[in-house]
N, CA and C of each residue as an Amber inpcrd file, in Angstrom:
protein
   360
  78.2810000 114.9210000 109.6290000  77.7390000 113.6900000 110.7030000
  78.7580000 112.5730000 110.5350000  79.4150000 112.4970000 111.7870000
  80.4420000 111.1300000 111.8280000  79.7600000 110.2060000 112.7550000
  79.3320000 109.1080000 112.5560000  79.1730000 107.8630000 113.4340000
  80.1870000 106.7180000 113.5320000  80.7010000 106.4870000 114.6520000
  81.8530000 105.5580000 114.5490000  81.5030000 104.4950000 116.1890000
  82.6280000 103.6480000 116.1990000  82.6350000 103.1500000 117.1940000
  83.7460000 103.4360000 118.4120000  84.3970000 104.3580000 117.8560000
  85.5860000 104.3700000 118.8140000  85.6150000 106.1200000 118.9270000
  86.6260000 106.7530000 119.2620000  87.0350000 108.0820000 119.1070000
  86.8480000 108.6780000 117.6150000  86.2950000 109.7440000 117.5060000
  86.1670000 110.1140000 116.2470000  87.5460000 110.5990000 115.5150000
  87.8700000 109.6680000 114.3990000  89.1710000 110.1220000 113.8120000
  89.2050000 110.6120000 112.5540000  88.8440000 112.1400000 112.5900000
  88.2690000 112.9290000 111.5790000  89.4240000 114.2090000 111.7790000
  89.5010000 114.9700000 110.5230000  90.3680000 115.9650000 110.7090000
  89.8510000 117.1910000 111.5300000  90.6990000 117.9400000 112.2140000
  90.1860000 118.9710000 112.9220000  88.8980000 118.9150000 114.3290000
  89.0110000 117.7950000 114.4840000  87.7980000 117.2450000 115.2520000
  87.5680000 118.1870000 116.2620000  88.7300000 118.5060000 117.1060000
  88.8300000 119.4110000 118.1050000  88.9050000 120.7070000 117.9260000
  89.4330000 121.2080000 116.7870000  90.0500000 122.3980000 116.7080000
  89.1650000 123.3200000 115.8120000  88.5290000 122.9360000 114.4860000
  87.6310000 123.4960000 113.6090000  86.3870000 123.2380000 113.6830000
  85.8250000 121.7770000 113.6060000  84.4570000 121.4700000 113.2610000
  83.7260000 121.1250000 114.5490000  83.8070000 121.2940000 115.7020000
  83.0650000 121.0300000 116.7310000  81.8400000 121.7550000 116.4990000
  81.6280000 123.2430000 116.1050000  80.7320000 123.8530000 116.0230000
  79.8460000 123.8020000 114.6640000  80.3380000 122.8220000 113.8150000
  79.4790000 122.7550000 112.5570000  79.5450000 121.1250000 112.1510000
  79.6870000 120.5420000 112.9530000  79.7270000 119.1920000 112.6440000
  79.2500000 118.1310000 114.0140000  78.5010000 117.1510000 113.9210000
  78.2130000 116.1420000 114.9420000  79.1740000 114.9050000 114.8880000
  79.5530000 114.5840000 115.9290000  80.0420000 113.0330000 115.9090000
  79.9750000 112.3520000 117.3970000  79.2470000 111.1370000 116.8720000
  78.5630000 110.2600000 117.9600000  79.2880000 109.0540000 117.7640000
  78.9350000 108.1370000 118.7690000  79.0770000 106.7490000 118.9490000
  77.8620000 105.9900000 118.2260000  78.0040000 104.8860000 117.9160000
  76.8470000 104.1320000 117.5840000  75.8250000 104.0680000 118.5380000
  76.1300000 103.8760000 119.7820000  75.0430000 104.0670000 120.7650000
  74.4430000 105.1680000 121.2880000  75.0800000 106.3270000 120.5090000
  74.4360000 107.6660000 120.7410000  73.7430000 108.0100000 119.5840000
  73.4040000 107.3940000 118.7860000  72.5780000 107.6930000 117.3150000
  71.1530000 107.9980000 117.4880000  70.4570000 107.6350000 118.8670000
  69.3460000 107.8530000 118.6460000  68.9990000 109.2580000 119.2750000
  70.0960000 109.5740000 120.2550000  70.5480000 110.8630000 120.7180000
  70.5890000 112.0670000 119.5250000  71.4690000 111.7710000 118.7270000
  71.7150000 112.5740000 117.5840000  70.6300000 113.0770000 116.6560000
  69.9450000 111.5470000 116.3600000  68.5720000 112.1190000 115.8110000
  67.3810000 113.1950000 116.3130000  67.3600000 113.0770000 117.5790000
  66.7040000 114.0120000 118.4430000  67.2040000 115.2600000 118.3730000
  68.7990000 115.2800000 118.3710000  69.2680000 116.4460000 118.3170000
  69.2830000 117.2050000 116.8750000  69.0540000 116.3340000 115.7070000
  69.0060000 116.9430000 114.4940000  67.6690000 117.5700000 114.2950000
  66.6190000 116.5050000 114.9950000  65.1630000 117.1420000 114.6830000
  64.9560000 118.6380000 115.3270000  65.6630000 118.8730000 116.2390000
  65.4530000 120.1510000 117.3550000  66.2280000 121.4140000 116.7910000
  67.0580000 121.0180000 115.4570000  67.8400000 122.1220000 115.0550000
  66.9610000 122.8680000 114.0430000  67.0870000 124.1490000 114.2830000
  66.3790000 125.3290000 113.7130000  66.9120000 125.3620000 112.4250000
  66.1160000 126.0300000 111.4330000  66.6200000 126.4050000 109.7680000
  67.6390000 127.1400000 110.2050000  67.5940000 128.4280000 111.0510000
  68.1930000 129.7370000 111.2370000  69.9520000 129.1100000 111.6640000
  69.5220000 127.9630000 112.6740000  71.0460000 127.2510000 113.1680000
  71.5940000 126.4510000 111.9570000  71.1260000 125.8770000 111.2810000
  71.3880000 125.2410000 109.9950000  72.0890000 126.0110000 108.8140000
  71.6990000 127.2700000 108.3920000  72.0400000 128.4800000 107.8210000
  73.2350000 129.0070000 108.4000000  73.3050000 129.0470000 109.6290000
  74.6200000 129.4970000 110.4040000  75.5820000 128.6460000 110.2960000
  75.4350000 127.3100000 110.4870000  76.4490000 126.2780000 110.3320000
  76.7370000 126.2220000 108.8820000  75.9100000 126.3230000 107.9040000
  76.5280000 126.2520000 106.3030000  77.1490000 127.5990000 106.1140000
  76.9430000 128.5790000 106.7600000  77.9450000 129.8000000 106.4530000
  79.2240000 129.5450000 107.0540000  79.2660000 128.8530000 108.2550000
  80.5010000 128.8660000 108.8570000  81.4120000 127.9300000 108.1350000
  80.8030000 126.8370000 107.5680000  81.4490000 125.9290000 106.6800000
  81.9310000 126.4880000 105.5490000  81.3940000 127.1630000 105.0890000
  81.4850000 127.9170000 103.8460000  82.8790000 128.7570000 104.0520000
  83.0230000 129.5270000 105.1420000  84.1610000 130.0270000 105.8180000
  85.3690000 129.1020000 105.7730000  85.2990000 127.7660000 106.0450000
  86.2560000 126.9800000 106.5680000  86.9140000 126.2710000 105.4550000
  86.3990000 126.1870000 104.2300000  86.6430000 125.4280000 103.0200000
  87.9970000 125.7860000 102.5640000  88.2000000 126.8470000 102.3690000
  89.6980000 127.4810000 101.7870000  90.7690000 127.0860000 102.5690000
  90.7790000 127.4970000 103.9220000  91.8100000 127.4730000 104.7630000
  92.0370000 125.8900000 105.2580000  91.0180000 124.8930000 105.1070000
  91.0770000 123.7410000 105.6810000  90.8200000 122.6670000 104.9010000
  90.0010000 122.5930000 103.9010000  89.6550000 121.4130000 103.1240000
  89.8720000 121.5820000 101.5960000  90.7990000 122.4550000 100.9910000
  91.2010000 122.3480000  99.8160000  92.6150000 121.9760000  99.9130000
  92.9550000 121.5730000  98.5550000  94.4510000 121.0410000  98.9850000
  95.4750000 121.9220000  99.1400000  95.4640000 122.9640000  98.8090000
  96.4400000 123.9440000  99.4720000  96.2540000 124.2790000 100.8610000
  94.7530000 124.3970000 101.1890000  94.7160000 124.6980000 102.8020000
  95.2330000 123.4120000 103.5870000  94.9180000 122.2680000 102.8600000
  95.2990000 120.9470000 103.8870000  97.0200000 120.9760000 103.8090000
  97.5110000 121.4640000 102.7790000  99.1050000 121.2990000 102.9260000
  99.6290000 122.5620000 103.6030000  99.0430000 123.6470000 103.9250000
  99.3270000 124.7130000 104.9040000  99.0710000 124.2240000 106.2560000
  98.2030000 123.2940000 106.4620000  98.0110000 122.9050000 107.7500000
  98.9380000 121.8500000 108.1270000  99.3410000 120.9010000 107.3110000
 100.2940000 120.1390000 107.4080000 101.5870000 120.6870000 107.5640000
 102.0110000 121.8270000 106.5970000 103.2490000 122.5430000 107.0160000
 103.4360000 123.2360000 108.3940000 102.1620000 123.8890000 108.5400000
 102.4780000 124.4680000 110.0020000 102.3070000 123.2640000 111.0600000
 101.9000000 122.1500000 111.1280000 101.7670000 121.3130000 111.9960000
 103.4660000 120.8030000 111.8690000 104.0820000 120.4710000 110.9400000
 105.1940000 119.7600000 110.8860000 106.5290000 120.8350000 111.5080000
 106.2810000 122.6250000 111.2890000 107.3080000 123.3770000 111.6240000
 107.0380000 124.1370000 113.2280000 105.2580000 124.1270000 113.4770000
 105.1430000 124.5340000 114.7650000 103.6420000 124.1120000 115.1630000
 103.5310000 122.8720000 115.6610000 102.2470000 122.0740000 115.8110000
 101.0600000 123.3630000 116.5310000 101.3810000 124.0940000 117.4530000
 100.7790000 125.0910000 117.9150000  99.8230000 125.8750000 116.8830000
 100.6630000 126.2700000 115.5100000 100.0230000 127.4010000 114.7100000
  99.2680000 126.4430000 113.7280000  99.0520000 125.2720000 113.7580000
  98.0920000 124.2160000 112.9460000  96.8030000 123.7260000 113.6040000
  95.9250000 123.7770000 113.1210000  94.7430000 123.1950000 113.5140000
  94.5180000 121.7360000 113.6340000  95.6480000 121.0300000 112.9340000
  95.9200000 119.6450000 113.4500000  96.5010000 119.3190000 114.6690000
  95.8770000 117.9760000 114.7560000  96.1330000 117.7440000 116.2130000
  96.6000000 116.0520000 116.2580000  97.4800000 115.6510000 116.8990000
  97.8490000 114.3700000 116.7920000  96.7790000 113.5810000 117.9920000
  96.4730000 112.5040000 117.5590000  95.5200000 111.5810000 118.3100000
  95.8030000 110.0630000 117.7660000  95.1870000 109.3840000 119.1320000
  95.6980000 107.5610000 118.4750000  94.8500000 106.9780000 117.7600000
  95.2890000 106.0650000 116.9110000  94.5160000 105.3730000 116.1600000
  93.5270000 104.9260000 116.4620000  92.0350000 105.0450000 115.9410000
  91.3790000 104.3050000 117.0080000  91.2640000 102.5710000 117.0800000
  90.8130000 102.2660000 118.3280000  90.8870000 100.6690000 118.6160000
  90.4380000 100.1430000 117.4490000  89.3380000 100.4630000 116.9990000
  88.3990000  99.5640000 115.8720000  88.6380000 100.1050000 114.4740000
  90.0140000 100.1930000 113.9100000  90.6260000 101.0060000 113.0230000
  90.7500000  99.8410000 112.2940000  91.0010000  98.5660000 112.9600000
  91.3510000  97.1360000 111.9640000  93.0230000  96.9160000 111.7780000
  93.7200000  98.3420000 112.3210000  95.3980000  98.2130000 112.2510000
  95.4390000  97.6840000 113.8770000  96.7450000  96.8150000 113.6310000
  97.0660000  96.2570000 114.8000000  98.3390000  96.9240000 115.0030000
  98.8740000  97.6670000 115.9520000 100.2380000  98.2330000 115.9830000
 100.9150000  97.8220000 117.2070000 101.8900000  96.8320000 117.4080000
 102.3790000  96.5140000 118.5200000 103.2340000  97.4220000 119.1980000
 103.2990000  97.6820000 120.6460000 104.0760000  98.6770000 121.3040000
 105.3730000  97.7180000 121.5110000 106.4480000  98.7650000 121.3560000
 107.8240000  98.1650000 121.6470000 108.3400000  98.7750000 122.7740000
 109.2410000  98.4180000 123.8050000 109.8930000  98.6270000 124.6020000
 111.0570000  99.7920000 124.2550000 111.1620000 100.7140000 124.8070000
 112.4720000 101.6910000 124.0730000 113.4710000 101.4490000 125.1860000
 114.4270000 101.8640000 124.9820000 115.7330000 102.0440000 126.0090000
 115.4680000 102.8900000 127.1290000 114.4130000 103.8300000 126.7440000
 114.7190000 104.6440000 128.1770000 113.2550000 104.3070000 129.1540000
 112.8940000 103.1250000 128.8800000 112.1230000 102.4720000 129.7070000
 110.2810000 102.7720000 129.4920000 110.2790000 103.5500000 128.7810000
 108.7560000 103.8150000 127.9250000 108.5410000 102.9370000 127.1700000
 107.2990000 103.1740000 126.2670000 106.8570000 102.5150000 125.2100000
 107.0310000 103.5160000 123.7320000 107.0400000 102.9340000 122.7370000
 107.3470000 103.8040000 121.3360000 106.3800000 102.9550000 120.3910000
 105.4210000 103.6790000 119.9890000 105.0100000 102.7680000 118.8260000
 105.4150000 102.9210000 117.2510000 105.7610000 101.9510000 116.5530000
 106.6300000 101.7150000 115.3180000 105.9610000 102.5750000 114.4170000
 106.5900000 102.8590000 113.2300000 105.7580000 103.4890000 112.1270000
 104.8660000 102.0230000 111.5680000 103.6820000 102.6610000 110.9270000
 103.0430000 101.6760000 110.3830000 103.3840000 101.2020000 109.3430000
 103.5580000  99.9560000 108.9690000 104.1910000  99.2280000 107.9000000
 103.1200000  99.6960000 106.7110000 103.8290000  99.8010000 105.4220000
 102.9640000 100.1090000 104.5240000 103.6730000  98.8620000 103.4030000
 102.9690000  98.6180000 102.1910000 103.0670000  97.9590000 101.2350000
 104.1080000  98.9300000  99.8420000 105.1850000  98.2780000  99.6200000
 105.9580000  99.0220000  98.7000000 105.4020000  98.7760000  97.4240000
 104.8380000 100.0710000  96.4490000 104.4820000  99.6940000  95.3530000
 105.1430000  98.8480000  94.3780000 106.3530000  98.9430000  94.2700000
 107.1410000  98.2030000  93.4900000 107.2690000  96.4970000  93.7800000
 107.3490000  96.6200000  94.8940000 107.7540000  94.8690000  95.1270000
 106.8210000  94.2870000  95.9590000 105.8400000  94.9190000  96.4690000
 104.9970000  94.1080000  97.0340000 105.1430000  94.0800000  98.5860000
 106.5140000  94.2550000  98.9750000 107.1540000  93.9150000 100.3170000
 106.5940000  94.8340000 101.3730000 106.3640000  94.4880000 102.4240000
 106.1720000  95.3650000 103.7810000 107.4940000  96.1590000 103.7720000
 107.4720000  97.3790000 104.1120000 108.4380000  98.2510000 104.6080000
 107.8940000  99.0100000 105.8240000 109.0290000 100.1000000 106.2670000
 108.5760000 100.6190000 107.5530000 108.5740000 102.2760000 106.9640000
């Protein structure tokens, strides 16, 4: 169950877990509660079995690394999907105008472990 303010920023949100998870905004919480109350034990068991079948390929260290490798070499072969950073993430990334007339988003700055200075 994922409850958020913005787009669900969770792994495999559109590819692997839609049938075994629930993702709603805070405003939709009451609807989720009603939906969960109506799920039968048989449906829950089917979801649990489906989740067990996903663990090895998508939620173990080796499975995640495989999905990242696939995404980097051939994105269509991976269950990972690029999506925008949620607006309510707390990260403010400015857009920069590119030479081609479009916008590009710079790398997210991170803090260097050694110096404490911002890097890209």
